[in-house]
C-alpha positions, 0 to 999 in steps of 0.5 A: 472477427475472422476465425484465425482470431477466434481460434487463437482467442479460444487458445489463450483463454483456454491455455491461460485458465489451464496453466495456473491450475496445474502449476498451483494444484488447484482443483476445479471444486475450489475454482467454483467455490471462489465465484465473485459477484460484480457487486462484491468489488469495491467501485467508485461512483460519482466521487464515492466509494460504493459496495454492494450498492452502499457507501463504503467507508473505513478506517483500516491499517497498513500490514506490509509483511503480510506475504512474509509472515505467511510464508509457509516455511516460516514456523507459526507465521500462517497461525499468527497472520490468522490471529492478526486478521481476527484482532483487526476484524474485532476492531472493525479495521477490514480494510489492509494496505499490503506489500505485493511487490519487493525487490532483492536489493544490496542496499543496507536499509533494504529487506534481504529477501524480495519477491522479485529475486532477479530480473523475472524471476520470483519467489514462489514461496512469498507469492503463496504467502500472499495467497494465504493472506488474501485467502484468509482476508476473504473469509473475512470479507476484508478489502486489500490494497496491494502496492506493486513497488516503492520509490524508497529503498526498504523493500528494494524499490524503483532504484533496483529495477534501474540497477538491474536494467543498466548494471549501475550501482545504487547510491545507498542512502544509508551509507553516509560515506557513499551518499554523503548523507544525502538522499538526492542521488538515490531519489534520482536514480529511483525516478529514472524508472520512468525514462529507463524503458528496460527497467520499467519492462521488468516492473511491467513484466512483474505486474503482469505476473501477478495480475494473472496469477491464480491463487493457489489457497482458494483458486481465484485468479487475482483480477477476479478476486474482490478481496483486492480492492486496489492495485497501487503503483507503488508506495509513494512514487515521486516525480524525482527530488524537490527542485525546480529542475524536476519540473521538466520531468513532471510530464514524463512522470504523469505519462508514467502514471496514466500508461501504468494505470491503463496497463492495469485497468486493461487486465483487471477492469473490475479492480480500482487503480491508484497511485500510492502518492504522498499527495502535494508533499510527494509532488514537488510540494506543488499542488498543481503537480499532485492534480496533474499526476492524478487527472488521468481517468485511469487513476480511480482515487487519490491518496495523501500521506500524513507524517508530523514527526518525518516532516519536522512539524512534531519534534517530541510526541507528546501532548501540549502546545507543539502537539497542538500546532502540529495537529493543526497543521495536519488537519489543514494539510488534509483538508487542502487534499479534500479540497482538491479531491472533492472540487477539482478531481472529483475523486474519493480521497484516502489517508492511507498512511499517518502515524506517530511514535508512542509518547516521547518516541519509546518503543517499549510496547508498555509506554503511554500512547497519549499523543498517539491516541488523540492524534488518531481520534482527531484524524478519524473524525476528519474521515467522518466529518467528510463522510458525513458531508459528502466530501471526498475524504472516505477512508484512512489507513493508519500506520502501522499495525504490528499486533503481537509482534515484538522487536528483535535484533534480527527482525524477520527471523522468526514469525514474531519478530515481524512489526509493521515498521520496516527493518531500516527503522527502529522496531516499535517506532509507529507500532500499534501493538495488540496490548495497547487498549486505548488505541484499539478502542480509538480505532474501534470507535472511529469504525463504529462512527462510520458504520452508523453513517451508512 
């Protein structure tokens, strides 16, 4: 390597280190205090998660609103986030899936404030909220899965990037008079991200911005923070609508997955990358499409989501014959993915989204959760069985943690009104509240069972 290249590398390296310090007002002391060891990062070895030389298995949760409730301008928000993390730690739920990318969108069902305000313009206060959330998680030795965007509309998503790039309006799936109650037009626009270079460049620009960020609380660069277990390409990315016609687009989708994962790994070699896929259900319902899109070595592990009610497998969430039939389907569905991950892909598998409303779909925090508790128990047992047998299914993140949050006519207008349910859904729909002792006990016992296997 010649001296000119060496000098340029030295300049880029020292400048990259210096600029974020000035921007974030982070002291050199805090940077030294945030030193991390390689063994503190979750890794994958022989198809299993490892942490500090031991198997890493978990029952964690989804808490998409971490950066929002941690906005310093939201009265009481950061204090609430601290309390929520303490509650989760007490039940052993120390793996948390977080929203780390949202796009300001005009859609009815979308969040009104995105981290990406407009192309290459980012909301620093929400990013500082993410800093705070990650710094507090680090204090508790928690691990985070950060999803960078969304195939769906509720946080802006891929379609908004396409809108910014092309100037086209997005077919709004929550306005029947425009979309005729059909989601296919919206989904097709979301999938155009993969084939619209200008839109994908905006997505990658934000990804790069986040990867290079230095945490304003503890001084850690994001790529050097073992609290970040995984960079997730998006929430539930799909090749497109479920049709044979979409099969022609599958190679392009696989190329996008591979290229994006390699882009991230090139900048964050110590951290993991996954797609955030629903699994076969989000892969045109074809196992071969799921396998093809996860074969790349740049994807470290695979995911599956499981939605009994959304998929029409269970109409009324209550114990009984219909529940038993649906629970068997759920087990079989996860088992199919466990077999693929174990025997074909040779990668760990995480059940990273699954949930169920309270009995008879009540939104009242005081209503019973008998069906949910039994469903959770069975899914967590399936994880433990897999870990005991040395198979691929290694973890689960239930959807969703709401803790002390409660429904409001204007969700998000105060710290107390953030629940785990996106604003486009009934608040309390799949929420696990802090007062539901039976569910908290199921979660705690599941983590105790996994800890006993290590």
